[in-house]
Backbone as CSV, one residue per row, in Angstrom:
resi,resn,N_x,N_y,N_z,CA_x,CA_y,CA_z,C_x,C_y,C_z
1,UNK,0.840,-1.197,0.000,0.000,0.000,0.000,0.882,1.256,0.000
2,UNK,0.565,2.189,-0.903,1.330,3.430,-0.985,1.093,4.264,0.270
3,UNK,2.144,4.827,0.861,1.958,5.671,2.049,1.152,6.919,1.725
4,UNK,0.397,7.393,2.695,-0.271,8.688,2.579,0.765,9.765,2.852
5,UNK,0.908,10.689,1.933,1.905,11.745,2.076,1.233,13.035,2.535
6,UNK,1.641,13.490,3.692,1.084,14.690,4.314,2.209,15.701,4.482
7,UNK,2.011,16.906,3.961,3.024,17.954,4.033,2.441,19.168,4.750
8,UNK,3.178,19.680,5.713,2.755,20.869,6.445,3.511,22.103,5.981
9,UNK,2.777,23.151,5.604,3.368,24.419,5.202,2.935,25.510,6.172
10,UNK,3.797,26.514,6.356,3.402,27.623,7.206,4.519,28.139,8.077
11,UNK,4.127,28.597,9.259,5.065,29.259,10.174,5.236,28.452,11.451
12,UNK,5.528,29.146,12.546,5.847,28.468,13.803,4.704,27.615,14.340
13,UNK,3.456,27.974,13.999,2.324,27.182,14.476,2.417,25.756,13.976
14,UNK,2.678,25.583,12.693,2.785,24.239,12.126,4.148,23.622,12.401
15,UNK,5.173,24.463,12.532,6.480,23.931,12.913,6.377,23.204,14.252
16,UNK,5.450,23.649,15.101,5.224,22.974,16.376,5.687,23.735,17.592
17,UNK,6.062,25.000,17.427,6.551,25.788,18.559,5.506,25.796,19.676
18,UNK,5.961,25.515,20.878,5.066,25.415,22.030,4.797,23.986,22.454
19,UNK,5.180,23.034,21.593,4.952,21.613,21.887,6.282,20.863,21.762
20,UNK,7.169,21.027,22.743,8.495,20.399,22.647,8.447,18.903,22.953
21,UNK,9.203,18.150,22.188,9.422,16.727,22.452,10.913,16.493,22.337
22,UNK,11.551,16.289,23.464,13.004,16.205,23.468,13.596,17.556,23.108
23,UNK,14.485,17.554,22.135,15.124,18.802,21.719,14.470,19.400,20.486
24,UNK,13.325,18.865,20.066,12.666,19.327,18.844,11.214,19.718,19.134
25,UNK,10.604,20.342,18.136,9.180,20.657,18.211,8.377,19.554,17.534
26,UNK,7.182,19.294,18.039,6.291,18.310,17.412,5.130,19.047,16.737
27,UNK,4.110,19.450,17.475,3.033,20.266,16.933,1.825,19.499,16.444
28,UNK,0.770,20.277,16.131,-0.531,19.708,15.790,-0.477,18.835,14.536
29,UNK,0.303,19.240,13.540,0.307,18.496,12.278,0.904,17.103,12.454
30,UNK,1.978,17.022,13.237,2.577,15.703,13.502,1.623,14.833,14.301
31,UNK,0.892,15.436,15.235,-0.101,14.682,16.007,-1.227,14.181,15.103
32,UNK,-1.651,15.035,14.179,-2.721,14.656,13.249,-2.277,13.526,12.327
33,UNK,-1.023,13.549,11.900,-0.535,12.574,10.927,-0.762,11.142,11.388
34,UNK,-0.623,10.901,12.686,-0.774,9.547,13.205,-2.176,8.988,13.113
35,UNK,-3.171,9.855,12.897,-4.550,9.376,12.837,-5.194,9.494,11.471
36,UNK,-4.387,9.682,10.432,-4.969,9.886,9.110,-5.473,8.598,8.462
37,UNK,-4.843,7.472,8.781,-5.219,6.231,8.121,-5.066,5.070,9.087
38,UNK,-5.980,4.113,8.982,-5.974,2.946,9.870,-5.485,1.715,9.113
39,UNK,-5.107,0.682,9.874,-4.697,-0.585,9.268,-3.254,-0.921,9.582
40,UNK,-2.951,-2.196,9.715,-1.590,-2.614,10.089,-0.545,-2.257,9.049
41,UNK,-0.945,-2.167,7.780,0.018,-1.856,6.723,-0.026,-0.388,6.311
42,UNK,-0.866,0.390,7.015,-1.026,1.794,6.653,0.116,2.623,7.225
43,UNK,0.673,3.480,6.390,1.735,4.364,6.850,1.489,5.776,6.325
44,UNK,1.939,6.727,7.105,1.839,8.131,6.723,3.244,8.720,6.677
45,UNK,3.591,9.319,5.566,4.864,10.025,5.441,4.594,11.512,5.661
46,UNK,4.970,11.997,6.849,4.726,13.394,7.176,6.003,14.203,7.003
47,UNK,5.921,15.273,6.220,7.047,16.176,6.005,6.631,17.568,6.444
48,UNK,7.354,18.107,7.412,7.027,19.431,7.934,7.988,20.460,7.340
49,UNK,7.475,21.276,6.424,8.278,22.309,5.771,8.076,23.685,6.405
50,UNK,7.217,23.755,7.420,6.928,25.038,8.071,8.157,25.555,8.812
51,UNK,8.312,26.874,8.805,9.468,27.517,9.426,8.983,28.696,10.268
52,UNK,9.494,28.804,11.472,9.133,29.904,12.350,9.411,31.244,11.685
53,UNK,8.454,32.154,11.769,8.599,33.480,11.193,8.178,33.590,9.743
54,UNK,7.781,32.478,9.124,7.429,32.498,7.704,6.219,33.372,7.443
55,UNK,6.249,34.054,6.313,5.132,34.835,5.828,4.577,34.166,4.569
56,UNK,3.505,34.726,4.030,2.900,34.131,2.834,3.893,34.092,1.680
57,UNK,4.772,35.080,1.588,5.786,35.072,0.530,6.706,33.860,0.666
58,UNK,7.109,33.542,1.885,7.999,32.400,2.109,7.332,31.091,1.712
59,UNK,6.046,30.975,2.039,5.328,29.751,1.691,5.199,29.621,0.183
60,UNK,4.840,30.706,-0.490,4.629,30.661,-1.934,5.929,30.424,-2.701
61,UNK,7.013,31.064,-2.266,8.254,31.029,-3.038,9.200,29.903,-2.636
62,UNK,9.180,29.508,-1.360,10.164,28.534,-0.891,9.560,27.186,-0.523
63,UNK,8.477,27.215,0.229,7.927,25.958,0.727,7.086,25.226,-0.316
64,UNK,6.301,25.966,-1.076,5.389,25.334,-2.040,6.101,24.464,-3.061
65,UNK,7.164,24.930,-3.718,7.819,24.058,-4.702,8.312,22.740,-4.109
66,UNK,8.872,22.792,-2.913,9.338,21.564,-2.262,8.167,20.643,-1.939
67,UNK,7.047,21.244,-1.540,5.872,20.436,-1.210,5.323,19.734,-2.441
68,UNK,5.184,20.447,-3.539,4.633,19.844,-4.753,5.529,18.737,-5.283
69,UNK,6.836,18.875,-5.099,7.769,17.861,-5.562,7.578,16.532,-4.841
70,UNK,6.990,16.573,-3.654,6.755,15.351,-2.883,5.490,14.614,-3.313
71,UNK,4.705,15.210,-4.220,3.437,14.620,-4.688,2.546,14.251,-3.497
72,UNK,2.201,15.214,-2.667,1.459,14.923,-1.436,-0.007,14.592,-1.690
73,UNK,-0.589,13.881,-0.728,-2.024,13.608,-0.734,-2.779,14.656,0.083
74,UNK,-2.130,15.182,1.115,-2.727,16.183,1.999,-1.699,17.277,2.238
75,UNK,-2.131,18.522,2.148,-1.246,19.656,2.401,-1.968,20.639,3.330
76,UNK,-1.332,20.987,4.433,-1.891,22.015,5.312,-1.162,23.329,5.047
77,UNK,-1.924,24.414,4.995,-1.371,25.755,4.780,-1.957,26.682,5.825
78,UNK,-1.190,26.930,6.878,-1.598,27.846,7.942,-0.541,28.937,8.030
79,UNK,-0.880,30.125,7.560,0.086,31.212,7.505,-0.661,32.531,7.398
80,UNK,-0.001,33.619,7.757,-0.613,34.939,7.626,-0.420,35.832,8.819
81,UNK,-0.277,35.241,10.016,-0.113,36.055,11.223,1.149,36.908,11.139
82,UNK,2.241,36.321,10.662,3.491,37.085,10.573,3.396,38.228,9.571
83,UNK,2.561,38.065,8.551,2.351,39.163,7.607,1.747,40.371,8.318
84,UNK,0.819,40.122,9.252,0.167,41.230,9.960,1.124,41.955,10.890
85,UNK,2.242,41.325,11.226,3.209,41.915,12.152,4.353,42.618,11.425
86,UNK,4.164,42.902,10.146,5.205,43.580,9.371,4.684,44.914,8.847
87,UNK,5.594,45.885,8.753,5.194,47.193,8.253,4.855,47.143,6.768
88,UNK,5.229,46.059,6.102,4.944,45.900,4.676,3.598,45.229,4.415
89,UNK,2.767,45.066,5.442,1.501,44.339,5.283,0.674,44.907,4.138
90,UNK,0.238,44.007,3.252,-0.567,44.381,2.092,-1.534,43.240,1.816
91,UNK,-2.821,43.464,2.078,-3.801,42.381,1.946,-3.920,41.924,0.498
92,UNK,-3.653,42.810,-0.477,-3.685,42.407,-1.886,-2.589,41.373,-2.156
93,UNK,-1.389,41.623,-1.636,-0.286,40.690,-1.845,-0.536,39.378,-1.113
94,UNK,-1.060,39.460,0.105,-1.377,38.249,0.871,-2.387,37.392,0.111
95,UNK,-3.435,38.030,-0.405,-4.464,37.294,-1.136,-3.894,36.632,-2.385
96,UNK,-3.055,37.348,-3.108,-2.486,36.794,-4.343,-1.599,35.590,-4.042
97,UNK,-0.809,35.683,-2.978,0.081,34.567,-2.645,-0.710,33.352,-2.173
98,UNK,-1.708,33.572,-1.324,-2.521,32.449,-0.860,-3.269,31.808,-2.020
99,UNK,-3.746,32.623,-2.943,-4.430,32.092,-4.114,-3.489,31.207,-4.923
100,UNK,-2.244,31.633,-5.059,-1.246,30.838,-5.778,-0.999,29.504,-5.091
101,UNK,-0.829,29.550,-3.754,-0.529,28.333,-2.997,-1.722,27.389,-3.003
102,UNK,-2.892,27.892,-2.652,-4.081,27.039,-2.613,-4.363,26.442,-3.993
103,UNK,-4.245,27.290,-5.028,-4.534,26.815,-6.378,-3.584,25.721,-6.828
104,UNK,-2.302,25.862,-6.497,-1.318,24.849,-6.893,-1.577,23.521,-6.194
105,UNK,-1.929,23.592,-4.914,-2.225,22.361,-4.159,-3.460,21.677,-4.737
106,UNK,-4.506,22.472,-4.982,-5.744,21.903,-5.517,-5.538,21.331,-6.911
107,UNK,-4.758,22.014,-7.731,-4.512,21.546,-9.097,-3.798,20.200,-9.114
108,UNK,-2.960,19.968,-8.114,-2.253,18.689,-8.044,-3.133,17.578,-7.472
109,UNK,-4.311,17.928,-6.994,-5.249,16.925,-6.508,-5.123,16.573,-5.049
110,UNK,-4.336,17.332,-4.290,-4.174,17.058,-2.859,-5.312,17.679,-2.058
111,UNK,-5.598,17.079,-0.923,-6.552,17.656,0.026,-5.877,18.851,0.702
112,UNK,-6.564,19.987,0.716,-6.015,21.210,1.276,-6.625,21.482,2.647
113,UNK,-5.771,21.667,3.659,-6.216,22.026,5.003,-5.867,23.488,5.263
114,UNK,-6.837,24.269,5.734,-6.605,25.671,6.064,-7.261,25.996,7.401
115,UNK,-6.929,27.160,7.933,-7.543,27.609,9.186,-7.473,29.119,9.274
116,UNK,-8.495,29.735,9.850,-8.406,31.140,10.227,-7.840,31.180,11.653
117,UNK,-7.065,32.208,11.942,-6.268,32.230,13.169,-6.571,33.466,14.021
118,UNK,-6.328,33.396,15.323,-6.559,34.550,16.210,-5.531,35.637,15.974
119,UNK,-5.909,36.883,16.302,-4.971,37.972,16.088,-3.983,38.061,17.249
120,UNK,-2.716,38.358,16.948,-1.676,38.347,17.973,-1.825,39.444,19.013
121,UNK,-2.442,40.565,18.648,-2.619,41.647,19.617,-3.457,41.222,20.801
122,UNK,-4.534,40.489,20.534,-5.395,40.001,21.611,-4.675,38.966,22.452
123,UNK,-3.907,38.079,21.785,-3.222,37.036,22.530,-2.155,37.616,23.452
124,UNK,-1.503,38.720,23.011,-0.474,39.358,23.833,-1.060,40.294,24.872
125,UNK,-2.355,40.571,24.765,-2.978,41.485,25.715,-2.547,42.928,25.539
126,UNK,-2.326,43.356,24.291,-1.917,44.735,24.032,-3.050,45.708,24.342
127,UNK,-2.727,46.959,24.669,-3.768,47.974,24.873,-4.628,48.127,23.623
128,UNK,-5.859,48.548,23.831,-6.829,48.593,22.745,-6.375,49.324,21.507
129,UNK,-5.785,50.503,21.662,-5.378,51.290,20.507,-4.300,50.596,19.696
130,UNK,-3.496,49.767,20.343,-2.473,49.002,19.636,-3.035,47.685,19.101
131,UNK,-3.948,47.082,19.871,-4.483,45.777,19.490,-5.462,45.863,18.329
132,UNK,-6.260,46.936,18.264,-7.298,47.019,17.243,-6.755,47.024,15.818
133,UNK,-5.675,47.759,15.513,-5.147,47.679,14.144,-4.674,46.280,13.765
134,UNK,-4.040,45.576,14.713,-3.607,44.204,14.428,-4.807,43.284,14.239
135,UNK,-5.832,43.483,15.058,-7.040,42.662,14.924,-7.699,42.893,13.571
136,UNK,-7.695,44.146,13.128,-8.296,44.467,11.831,-7.521,43.784,10.705
137,UNK,-6.207,43.784,10.816,-5.389,43.098,9.809,-5.666,41.603,9.802
138,UNK,-5.738,40.997,10.999,-5.956,39.556,11.050,-7.345,39.194,10.547
139,UNK,-8.337,40.034,10.829,-9.676,39.783,10.281,-9.641,39.822,8.757
140,UNK,-8.839,40.733,8.205,-8.727,40.811,6.750,-8.108,39.533,6.192
141,UNK,-7.026,39.068,6.826,-6.399,37.816,6.376,-7.383,36.661,6.491
142,UNK,-8.109,36.588,7.603,-9.066,35.501,7.792,-10.181,35.546,6.752
143,UNK,-10.616,36.757,6.388,-11.661,36.878,5.375,-11.174,36.331,4.041
144,UNK,-9.918,36.619,3.706,-9.334,36.094,2.475,-9.216,34.573,2.548
145,UNK,-8.747,34.063,3.696,-8.605,32.611,3.863,-9.963,31.928,3.743
146,UNK,-10.998,32.514,4.349,-12.352,31.947,4.242,-12.776,31.856,2.775
147,UNK,-12.634,32.971,2.061,-13.104,33.021,0.678,-12.335,32.049,-0.211
148,UNK,-11.018,32.016,-0.078,-10.215,31.147,-0.933,-10.347,29.676,-0.542
149,UNK,-10.565,29.413,0.756,-10.795,28.025,1.180,-12.058,27.488,0.530
150,UNK,-13.084,28.334,0.459,-14.333,27.930,-0.190,-14.110,27.743,-1.688
151,UNK,-13.333,28.632,-2.297,-13.088,28.559,-3.740,-12.386,27.262,-4.122
152,UNK,-11.438,26.823,-3.284,-10.639,25.652,-3.634,-11.060,24.383,-2.891
153,UNK,-12.201,24.430,-2.213,-12.733,23.233,-1.565,-11.876,22.706,-0.432
154,UNK,-11.272,23.613,0.321,-10.395,23.204,1.423,-11.187,22.671,2.608
155,UNK,-10.540,21.837,3.406,-11.053,21.447,4.720,-10.614,22.564,5.662
156,UNK,-11.561,23.377,6.087,-11.237,24.620,6.798,-11.646,24.557,8.258
157,UNK,-10.722,24.942,9.129,-10.966,24.949,10.571,-11.121,26.384,11.063
158,UNK,-12.212,26.652,11.759,-12.431,27.965,12.355,-11.714,27.993,13.709
159,UNK,-10.497,28.527,13.703,-9.684,28.535,14.924,-9.451,29.937,15.462
160,UNK,-10.160,30.921,14.908,-9.955,32.307,15.337,-10.897,32.726,16.448
161,UNK,-11.735,31.815,16.883,-12.692,32.138,17.936,-12.974,30.893,18.764
162,UNK,-13.684,31.078,19.863,-14.027,29.940,20.708,-13.365,30.003,22.078
163,UNK,-13.820,29.134,22.956,-13.345,29.137,24.339,-11.869,28.805,24.455
164,UNK,-11.328,28.099,23.467,-9.931,27.681,23.572,-8.986,28.877,23.592
165,UNK,-9.408,30.012,23.034,-8.535,31.185,22.988,-8.287,31.781,24.367
166,UNK,-9.266,31.693,25.243,-9.140,32.283,26.574,-8.772,31.267,27.647
167,UNK,-8.605,30.016,27.244,-8.226,28.971,28.191,-6.701,28.961,28.320
168,UNK,-6.198,29.474,29.438,-4.744,29.598,29.616,-4.032,28.266,29.470
169,UNK,-4.720,27.170,29.785,-4.098,25.849,29.706,-3.769,25.450,28.273
170,UNK,-4.371,26.118,27.299,-4.135,25.783,25.897,-2.860,26.413,25.345
171,UNK,-2.272,27.365,26.068,-1.223,28.190,25.485,0.110,28.003,26.184
172,UNK,1.165,28.237,25.415,2.508,28.104,25.958,2.871,29.337,26.767
173,UNK,4.071,29.350,27.317,4.494,30.445,28.183,4.544,31.777,27.452
174,UNK,4.744,31.754,26.118,4.870,33.025,25.389,3.528,33.657,25.042
175,UNK,2.418,32.925,25.264,1.065,33.426,25.003,0.788,33.678,23.530
176,UNK,1.707,33.319,22.671,1.517,33.477,21.236,1.309,32.145,20.535
177,UNK,1.888,31.082,21.091,1.806,29.761,20.477,1.042,28.806,21.385
178,UNK,0.287,27.884,20.809,-0.360,26.878,21.643,0.677,26.056,22.399
179,UNK,0.318,25.625,23.597,1.124,24.637,24.290,0.744,23.263,23.785
180,UNK,1.206,22.222,24.473,0.885,20.868,24.007,-0.621,20.652,23.933
181,UNK,-1.359,21.107,24.960,-2.813,20.910,24.955,-3.455,21.636,23.773
182,UNK,-2.970,22.845,23.478,-3.513,23.597,22.354,-3.226,22.942,21.018
183,UNK,-2.015,22.442,20.847,-1.676,21.726,19.612,-2.542,20.477,19.471
184,UNK,-2.753,19.805,20.581,-3.613,18.615,20.530,-5.049,18.993,20.166
185,UNK,-5.509,20.130,20.677,-6.856,20.594,20.348,-6.988,20.835,18.846
186,UNK,-5.990,21.469,18.234,-6.020,21.693,16.791,-6.021,20.369,16.033
187,UNK,-5.189,19.434,16.473,-5.116,18.134,15.803,-6.444,17.389,15.901
188,UNK,-7.046,17.419,17.076,-8.335,16.748,17.274,-9.411,17.361,16.387
189,UNK,-9.434,18.674,16.302,-10.473,19.343,15.514,-10.273,19.117,14.015
190,UNK,-9.035,19.149,13.562,-8.784,18.843,12.156,-9.151,17.391,11.845
191,UNK,-8.826,16.483,12.757,-9.145,15.070,12.539,-10.651,14.880,12.424
192,UNK,-11.418,15.570,13.259,-12.876,15.445,13.209,-13.418,15.915,11.858
193,UNK,-12.871,17.019,11.335,-13.306,17.504,10.026,-12.960,16.511,8.929
194,UNK,-11.749,15.970,8.974,-11.326,15.004,7.957,-12.114,13.705,8.049
195,UNK,-12.351,13.239,9.277,-13.118,12.002,9.462,-14.549,12.195,8.970
196,UNK,-15.116,13.374,9.243,-16.469,13.654,8.788,-16.590,13.667,7.277
197,UNK,-15.508,13.999,6.613,-15.493,14.009,5.147,-14.998,12.686,4.568
198,UNK,-14.748,11.696,5.440,-14.263,10.402,4.981,-12.812,10.411,4.550
199,UNK,-12.046,11.393,5.048,-10.656,11.536,4.629,-9.660,11.101,5.691
200,UNK,-10.140,10.753,6.870,-9.278,10.232,7.936,-9.947,9.007,8.531
201,UNK,-9.219,7.903,8.566,-9.793,6.641,9.055,-9.086,6.120,10.293
202,UNK,-8.009,6.763,10.688,-7.273,6.323,11.862,-7.865,6.891,13.143
203,UNK,-7.318,6.510,14.285,-7.831,6.998,15.569,-7.513,8.479,15.765
204,UNK,-8.430,9.190,16.388,-8.223,10.612,16.664,-7.091,10.790,17.661
205,UNK,-6.317,11.841,17.534,-5.257,12.106,18.513,-5.869,12.312,19.902
206,UNK,-5.139,11.962,20.925,-5.601,12.189,22.287,-5.572,13.685,22.599
207,UNK,-6.626,14.215,23.242,-6.623,15.629,23.609,-5.841,15.915,24.882
208,UNK,-5.461,14.859,25.606,-4.820,15.041,26.901,-3.298,15.153,26.774
209,UNK,-2.721,16.204,27.338,-1.270,16.409,27.233,-0.491,15.475,28.152
210,UNK,0.755,15.305,27.820,1.648,14.504,28.653,2.582,15.387,29.474
211,UNK,2.578,16.689,29.197,3.426,17.636,29.927,2.546,18.601,30.711
212,UNK,3.054,19.157,31.817,2.258,20.095,32.612,2.047,21.418,31.884
213,UNK,0.987,22.114,32.259,0.693,23.427,31.692,1.731,24.427,32.193
214,UNK,2.264,25.296,31.318,3.230,26.305,31.768,2.638,27.191,32.866
215,UNK,3.437,27.505,33.853,2.983,28.331,34.966,3.101,29.816,34.624
216,UNK,2.491,30.651,35.441,2.590,32.098,35.251,4.049,32.555,35.365
217,UNK,4.791,31.947,36.276,6.196,32.326,36.423,6.984,31.988,35.163
218,UNK,6.591,30.889,34.469,7.256,30.535,33.214,6.995,31.594,32.154
219,UNK,5.767,32.140,32.165,5.445,33.204,31.231,6.258,34.454,31.496
220,UNK,6.438,34.797,32.759,7.238,35.962,33.110,8.703,35.744,32.741
221,UNK,9.176,34.504,32.916,10.560,34.195,32.563,10.759,34.329,31.061
222,UNK,9.789,33.843,30.279,9.887,33.989,28.824,9.957,35.468,28.439
223,UNK,9.097,36.296,29.048,9.079,37.714,28.717,10.405,38.377,29.064
224,UNK,11.004,37.957,30.175,12.253,38.576,30.625,13.457,38.105,29.818
225,UNK,13.323,36.978,29.124,14.466,36.431,28.376,14.168,36.458,26.877
226,UNK,13.593,35.404,26.361,13.326,35.323,24.924,12.331,36.381,24.471
227,UNK,11.356,36.684,25.307,10.332,37.654,24.928,10.895,39.029,24.670
228,UNK,11.886,39.420,25.429,12.514,40.728,25.229,13.128,40.831,23.845
229,UNK,13.813,39.792,23.412,14.403,39.780,22.084,13.342,39.807,21.001
230,UNK,12.241,39.073,21.216,11.151,39.050,20.243,10.574,40.445,20.056
231,UNK,10.312,41.133,21.167,9.760,42.482,21.095,10.749,43.429,20.422
232,UNK,12.039,43.301,20.761,13.050,44.178,20.179,13.122,44.020,18.668
233,UNK,13.022,42.771,18.173,13.070,42.546,16.730,11.870,43.165,16.040
234,UNK,10.711,43.071,16.674,9.510,43.657,16.079,9.556,45.180,16.122
235,UNK,10.231,45.738,17.144,10.277,47.194,17.288,10.939,47.845,16.077
236,UNK,11.922,47.184,15.483,12.619,47.777,14.344,11.781,47.708,13.081
237,UNK,10.712,46.940,13.109,9.912,46.730,11.909,8.498,47.272,12.093
238,UNK,7.775,46.689,13.041,6.356,46.985,13.171,6.040,48.185,14.043
239,UNK,6.720,48.317,15.180,6.273,49.261,16.202,6.145,50.692,15.711
240,UNK,7.108,51.252,14.966,6.902,52.628,14.506,5.607,52.810,13.728
241,UNK,5.303,51.863,12.840,4.063,51.958,12.080,2.853,51.709,12.977
242,UNK,2.981,50.756,13.916,1.874,50.442,14.796,1.503,51.631,15.670
243,UNK,2.508,52.387,16.105,2.224,53.587,16.887,1.444,54.604,16.060
244,UNK,1.812,54.742,14.793,1.082,55.650,13.917,-0.353,55.172,13.720
245,UNK,-0.522,53.858,13.570,-1.866,53.298,13.439,-2.678,53.523,14.705
246,UNK,-2.009,53.424,15.870,-2.702,53.634,17.142,-3.166,55.078,17.276
247,UNK,-2.325,56.013,16.854,-2.711,57.424,16.891,-3.928,57.661,16.000
248,UNK,-3.900,57.067,14.812,-5.031,57.188,13.891,-6.284,56.564,14.504
249,UNK,-6.087,55.433,15.186,-7.200,54.749,15.851,-7.830,55.650,16.902
250,UNK,-7.008,56.259,17.728,-7.521,57.127,18.790,-8.198,58.368,18.223
251,UNK,-7.658,58.887,17.124,-8.251,60.065,16.497,-9.660,59.742,15.986
252,UNK,-9.807,58.581,15.356,-11.125,58.200,14.853,-12.103,57.924,15.996
253,UNK,-11.614,57.303,17.070,-12.508,57.044,18.203,-12.982,58.346,18.821
254,UNK,-12.079,59.319,18.916,-12.463,60.615,19.485,-13.518,61.309,18.625
255,UNK,-13.462,61.090,17.317,-14.421,61.713,16.403,-15.673,60.868,16.208
256,UNK,-15.643,59.644,16.732,-16.780,58.751,16.543,-16.852,58.166,15.145
257,UNK,-15.702,58.070,14.481,-15.680,57.583,13.095,-14.894,56.286,12.951
258,UNK,-14.795,55.501,14.032,-14.020,54.253,13.982,-14.537,53.287,12.923
259,UNK,-15.849,53.373,12.647,-16.426,52.453,11.661,-15.785,52.630,10.293
260,UNK,-15.256,53.818,10.014,-14.620,54.051,8.719,-13.393,53.158,8.527
261,UNK,-12.661,52.924,9.615,-11.479,52.065,9.527,-11.874,50.639,9.180
262,UNK,-12.954,50.160,9.788,-13.435,48.807,9.486,-13.926,48.724,8.045
263,UNK,-14.642,49.761,7.601,-15.149,49.768,6.223,-14.003,49.809,5.225
264,UNK,-12.964,50.569,5.561,-11.804,50.660,4.687,-11.123,49.297,4.555
265,UNK,-10.992,48.591,5.687,-10.368,47.263,5.657,-11.218,46.269,4.869
266,UNK,-12.535,46.328,5.048,-13.432,45.433,4.308,-13.373,45.702,2.816
267,UNK,-13.298,46.983,2.466,-13.215,47.339,1.048,-11.916,46.826,0.440
268,UNK,-10.831,46.871,1.216,-9.545,46.374,0.714,-9.601,44.873,0.468
269,UNK,-10.251,44.139,1.361,-10.405,42.695,1.173,-11.229,42.409,-0.078
270,UNK,-12.337,43.112,-0.234,-13.192,42.910,-1.406,-12.440,43.201,-2.696
271,UNK,-11.654,44.277,-2.685,-10.880,44.634,-3.876,-9.824,43.580,-4.177
272,UNK,-9.185,43.053,-3.142,-8.160,42.032,-3.340,-8.754,40.767,-3.943
273,UNK,-9.901,40.344,-3.433,-10.548,39.138,-3.957,-11.088,39.374,-5.360
274,UNK,-11.609,40.578,-5.601,-12.116,40.901,-6.931,-10.984,40.889,-7.954
275,UNK,-9.821,41.378,-7.561,-8.676,41.379,-8.464,-8.275,39.962,-8.850
276,UNK,-8.378,39.024,-7.889,-8.061,37.632,-8.200,-9.062,37.058,-9.189
277,UNK,-10.330,37.403,-9.029,-11.369,36.907,-9.931,-11.146,37.427,-11.344
278,UNK,-10.760,38.686,-11.453,-10.509,39.273,-12.767,-9.333,38.590,-13.442
279,UNK,-8.254,38.352,-12.681,-7.066,37.720,-13.261,-7.354,36.301,-13.708
280,UNK,-8.277,35.633,-13.031,-8.621,34.265,-13.428,-9.473,34.254,-14.696
281,UNK,-10.262,35.302,-14.925,-11.118,35.350,-16.097,-10.370,35.758,-17.364
282,UNK,-9.275,36.485,-17.196,-8.584,37.016,-18.352,-8.110,35.963,-19.358
283,UNK,-7.518,34.825,-18.910,-7.088,33.821,-19.902,-8.239,33.301,-20.756
284,UNK,-9.419,33.142,-20.143,-10.573,32.638,-20.881,-11.053,33.653,-21.925
285,UNK,-10.850,34.938,-21.578,-11.347,35.972,-22.476,-10.404,36.196,-23.653
286,UNK,-9.156,35.721,-23.507,-8.158,35.987,-24.550,-8.459,35.182,-25.808
């Protein structure tokens, strides 16, 4: 029997950050791989191409070609959060890259797994004026992911909302990545979607972690050590622009015109998706 080939694309979430096993990361995708197919002769070849810090450009230009070369049966694409944390954020570019990646996977006949994700500002507990611009960006990315997942028939997981976001036991010490329990939750939910579609026949991953939940002191230690470096790296890129966005946010709130910012973001998403539709129609019209 030919092995089922499962390839994971994306950033630190799929790389497995927050779910250490020995000296390496495991993560939700590796947990899911074990339950994709049943039978004594059934095997799954899981290849994790996800890299911490990856943006949609990295997935489209670097990870996708390697993934297609493996002739996969299942491909997960979870990416976009890092795009929202860059001063170069452009929802038109994000949409075009995701369309390229999703389309290539679908054209090769692989099952496509996608998910909408929570915004990092809320997870970090940033003040409202700083968190709202990031939330608006993440909502825009999620809207694009929703639309393109529907277009390409993806198995899509709604992971941007729900009780799991506020359950401290689900998250690692950095508050940005799921801990072992959170990774298991993602694996269980993806398995349920695949099983419901007849695409997973193996046993569901266990939701129960084997490691203890990170303590509050562990979170403070992360902030004082690795977290400081993380913030410093973002300060050279995002923070100057984010401060400007926060000032604009406060100005609109003072005037009672905050809805304009939401409408502007929605219009940008609509324009980005419309541009993709036009580009797809052009070859037929030629």
